[in-house]
N, C-alpha and C positions, 0 to 999 in steps of 0.2 A: 662614865665608867666608875666603879667603886674604887675607893682609895686602897692602895696595896697594904696588906698586912705584913708587918715585919716580925719574923720569928724572934723569940727570946733566947739569947745566948747565955751560956754559963759564964759568970764573971771570971775574967782573967784567963779564959781559954785561949790558947795560941794555935794558930793555923799556919802551916807552911805555905809560902807563895808558890803558885804554879806559873811557869813561863812557857810560852810557845817558842820553841827553838827553830822549827822549820815546818813548812806546809807546802805540799805539792799536789798537783792533780794531773789527770790525763787531759788532753784536749777533749772538749765535749762534742759529741756527735749528734746528728739527727737520728731519731729512732725510726725503725722501719727497714724494709728490705733493701732500700737504696742508701741507707746510712752507712757511714764508714766503718762502724763496728758490727754490721749485720752478721758477720761470721767470726766475731771475736767473743770469747766467753767473758762473763762478768767477773768471775773470780780471777781470771788472768789479768784483768785491768787492775784489780786490787794488788795482785802480786807485783806488777810493774811499779805501782806506787810505793810499796814496801821496800823493794830493792833500791829505788831511787832515794828514799830517805836515808838508807844506810850508805849508799854511795856518796851522797852529799855531805855526810857527817862521819868521816872515817874514824874519828877518835871515839865514837860511841861504841862501847862494848855491848855487842848484841846479847850476850848472856845476861846482861844486867836489865834487860827489858822485863818489867814486872807483869805487864798485862797488855793485851791487844783487844780493842773493841772495834768491830766493823758494823756499821748500820746499813740496813737495806729495808725498804718498805715492803717489798714482795719477797719473802724469804722461802723461795722454792727453787728447784732446779739448780742452776749454777750460781744462784744467790742464796742457797741454803747450806746445810752442813756446817753450822756454826763457823761462819766465815773468818772470824778472828783467829781461830785455831787452824782451820784447814788452809787458808791463804798464807798464814804464817809459816806452816810447814812447807808449802810449795815455794815460798820465797827464800827458804833456806835458814829460817830462824832456828836457833838451838831448840831441841825438843823440850827443854825445860821451860820455854816461854808459853804460858797459857793464852787462851783467847776466848772471846765471846761474841755474840751477835746482839744488836740493839735495834729497836724499832720505835720511832716516834714520827712516822711519816716523813714529811719534808725536813723536820728538825732532827733527823736521825743522827747525822754526824755531829751536830751541836750537842746532842744528848750524850753521845759517846765521849765527847770532850769533857763535858761537865761531870759525868759519872766518874771518869778516871781522875779528873782533877780533884774531886772530893776525896778519892783514895790517897792522892798525894797530900792533900791538906791535913789528913789525920795521921799520916805517916805510914800507911799501908804500902804505898808505892813510892819509888824514886823516879823511874823512867817508864813511860807508857807511849803507846801509839794508838791514836784514834783515827778511824777512817769511815768512809761512806761510799756506797756504790749504788747505781741504779741503771739497769739495762732495760729501758722501757720498750725497746724493740723486741726483746725476747719476752719480757714480762710486763705487759700493760698494767697500769695502776688498777688494783682491784682484782687481778687475776686470781682465781681460786677462792675468792672470799665468799662466804655464805652469810649474808647480812641477816641478822635476826629479824624475823617478820614483826616482832613486837614494836620495833622502832616506828613502823608505819601504822600497824593496826591499833596500837595504843596511843598514837600521836605523840610519841616521846620527842621526836625531832621532826622538823620539816623535811620532806623527801628531797628537796633541793640541796640539802646538805651533802648528799652523796655525789653531786656533780659540781666540781670546783668552779667551772665557768658560770654556773647558776649562782653560786655564792658571790661571785664578783658582780654579776648583774644586780644582785640584791643590794650591794653597796651603792651602785649607781642609783637604785631606787630610793635608798635611805638618804643619800646625799645628792640630790639632783643637780646641785651646782658643780659637782664633779662630772663634767660632761664628757662626751665621746671625744670632742676636739682636745680637751685638756689631757685626756689619757693618751691620745695619739701624739700630742706634742711632747709629753713625757717620754713616750716610747722612742720618738725620733732622737731626743737628746741621749738616750741610753745607747742607741746605735752609733751616734756621732762620737760620744766619749769613748766607747769601746774601740772604734776605728782609730781615734787619736792615740789611745794607750798602746795599741798594736804598732802604730807608726813610730811611737817613741821607744819601742822595745821594752815596755814595762811589764807586759803580761808574760812574754815568752820565757823568762828565766825560771818560772815556777811550773812550767808545763813539762810533763814526762813524755818523750816521744814514744809512740806505740806502733809496733810492727803490725801491719794489716795483711790479712789474707782474703782474697776474693776468688771464688771459682771462675768468675767471668773475667776479672781484670788482673789477676795475679797478685803479686806482693806489692805493698806500699808502706808508707810511713806517715803517721798522723803527727803533725807538729803544730797545728793551729785548730782553733775551734771551728766547727763546721757551720753552726747556725747563723752567725752575724750576717746582716744585710746592710752593709755600710752605705750603699747608694740609694736606699729607699727614700721616698719623698713623702711629704704630708698628703699630697694628692693620692698617692698610691695607698697609703695607710687608710685614708678616708674611704677608699673604694673597696676595701676588704669586707667580706660579709661578716655578719654577727651570727654565729652558728647556734647560740644557746637559746635565743628567743627571737620572735619577730620584732623588727625595729630595735634590736638590742644594741649595746654599746661596747661589748667585749668582743674583740677580734683576735685573729692569730697575730696581728701586728702589734697590739698593745698588751700582750701577755706572753709569758714564757712558753716555749714549745715543748714537745715530747722529746726527751733526750736520753743519751747514754753517756756514762762517764763515772769516774771514781776520783776520790781525793783522800789525802792522808796527812796527819799532823803528828809531829814529835813533840811531846810535852814532858817537862822535867820539873822536879822540885828545884827552886831557884839556886839553893846552895849546891846542889848536885851539878847543875849546869855550870856554875862557877868552878867547881872542883875539876870537871872534865875539860873545861875551857871552851864550851859551846856558846855560840852567840844567842842573844835573847831578842826576839822580834816583838813580843808583846807579853804583858803580865796580866793574868786574870785577876779581876777585882771582885766581881760578883756576878751572879746569874739568876734568872728567874724564868719559870714557865707559868702560864696562866690560861684559863679557859674562858671562852665566850660562847654565845649561841652558835651552834654548828652552821646554821644557814648564812651567817655573816662571818665566816672564819677569818676573813681578811682583816678584821679588827683585832685579832689576837696580839699583834705586836704592841698595841697600846698599853693594856694592863701589864703585860710582861715587862715592858720597858719601865713603866712607873714603879713596879716592884723592884726590879734590878737596880734602878737608880736610888730608891729609898734604902735598899740594903747597903749600897755603897756610900750613902750620905752625900749624894750628888743630885744635881738637877740637870735638865736638858741644856741649860746655859753653860754647864761645865763640859759638854761634849763637843769636841772639835771635829770629829769624823764619824760618819754613820754609814755602815754597810747594811743595807736592807735588801732582802731578797725580793726581786721583782716578779713574783708569781703572776701578778696582774698590775697594770699601771694604776688602776683605781684603788687598789689596796695600799699602794705606796702613797698616793695622794691623800687618802683618808688619814693615814698616819701623820703626814706632814700637816694637814689641816688641823688635826687635834692638837698638835704641839705648836701651832701658829708659826709654821715655817713655810717659806715660799716654795712653789713647785720646782724651782731651779736653784734651791739653796746649795751653795758651793760645798757644804759639808757632806752632802749626800751622794754616795756612789760616784766619786770623782773619776773612776776608770770605767764607768758603765756598769751594766748589771745583767741579770738573767734574761731580760727581754731580748738582749743581743746575744749573749754567749750560751744561754740555755740553762735549764733547771732539771738536772737528773735527780730529782727528789732528794733522797737521803744523803747524797754527796754534797749538796750545795752549801751547807753550813761551813765547811772547811774552806770552800772557795771564798766565802765572805771573809773568813779569818785571814786568808792569804792576801786579799785585797786590802784589808785594814792594816796588816803589817807593812805592806808596800806604802800605804799612806803615812804610817808612823815614820818610816825611814825617810820619806821625802819631807815630812813636816815635824821636825823636832820641837817646834813651838807648840804643838798640840799635845796635851797631856793625856786626855781620855777619849776613847772612842767606843762605839758599840757595834755588835753584830746582832741583827734581829730578823725575824721571819715569822710569817703566818704559817699555821700548821693545820692540815686536814682534820675534820671532825671538831673544829672550833677551838683551836689553841694558838698560843703565841709563845715565842722563845726569844730571850734576849740575854746576851753576855756583855758585861762591861769590861773593857780592857784598859790598861795603862801603858803608855808609851815609854819603853826603857831608854829612849834617846832624849827624853825630856829632862832638863836640868833639875826639876823638882821631884823626880821619881822617888818612889819608896822602894825598899829592899827587904829581903829576908822574911822573917815571921811577922804576922799581923796579930795583934791582941784584940780579940773580940769582947766587947763589954756591953 
C-alpha cells in the first residue's frame, strides 16, 4: 500500500474538539418478508433513534441542534426525501433544525459523523446529530441503480467489483493463506463474543426498542438483534455453501447478512458538552477515507487507517481498541495480517461484530462507535481506539478516537501545525 499523504495545515490554526456524547441504534433485523421489520418503514426507524437520543439526554436543548445528517445507501422510497430533514420533523425537532442526506455506501454513517464534526471543528456547529439507516428488505443494495456501461465496455474496473461477495473471494485469491477455515474460525469467535456481550448485558443499554406490526402476527416489540446464531458450530459453518463461485470460501456464515436497522449519534463541541453538562463517551482525533481497486474493496481499511494514524501522529501500537466492520471475515483477516496482528487479537471487536449482529450498510458506522465507547468505558487504561470499515466501489474509512476516561486525555481546542 502507498504511504498516506498528510495534508498541510495552516500554522497556528485551532480546531475545536468534537466529542461523542451518545450513540444508540435499533436492534438489527434480518432483511426480507420474514424479517422483524418487514412491515416497518425505514424513516420510522430513524425517528425512533432521534427520539431516543433526546429522551436519554433531557438537558439537551433541541432548538440548539445545528444540523442533522442521515446516511442511506439506497435513497429512494422511505429512505428518500432528505431524511435528515424529514425524519427530524417527524421526530418533533423544532422546525428551525435543518437536515441533509449522505451516501458513502457502508461508510454512510461514519461520513455523516465526520462531515458534521468538521463543521464543529471550524465553529459552524455546536450540536449535531448523525445517523444511518438501511432497510435492505425494502431496498436491496443497488435497487434502481443504472450502472454506466463504460465501466465494463472500457474495462475501467473489473465487473466483480459490483458483487461484494466476489470482492471477498478475490481477497482469498490474493492471500491464499487466509483460508476458509480461518475465516470460519473468526466468524465463530464473533458469534461467541456477541453471545457473551448479550449475556453480560453490555449491548442492550444502547438498543432502542421498536414497536413491530405484522399483518400475520399482530403487534410486537424488538429488543434484541435478530441475526445472531450463538449456537452455531465450526462443523455447521464448514458445511455452508459458497454462493459466489464454485469451490469458493465466502459463505453466509463468515460474512455479514442482509439486514435492516438504524443508528444515531449525538456529537457536540467539547466545550458545549461541558457547558450543558453532558457526558463524553469518545473524543474524535482524526479521520481518513482512502480508495483501493474496487475488485478488492476489502483492503480499503488499510490505507484509510494508515492515513488516519499519520494525521493523529500515532501508530497501530498506540491503539488499544479496534472496532472493524465484519463485512466479510477475510476482509478483517487481511487487515489484521497487514498490521501483523493475530486473528484473535484481544483489541479487536471484543463484543463481537457484524458477522453476528448484522450490517445494515449505511447504519453500521455508528454501531462501531457505540461499541468502541462501551470499550472505552470498560477500559480506562486504553487511550486511543479506531472505528474502521471497508466500503463498496473500493474505499476504506477510519476514525481515530480518544478515551475521555483515560488519565492522559487531551481537552478543548487542538492547535494544528
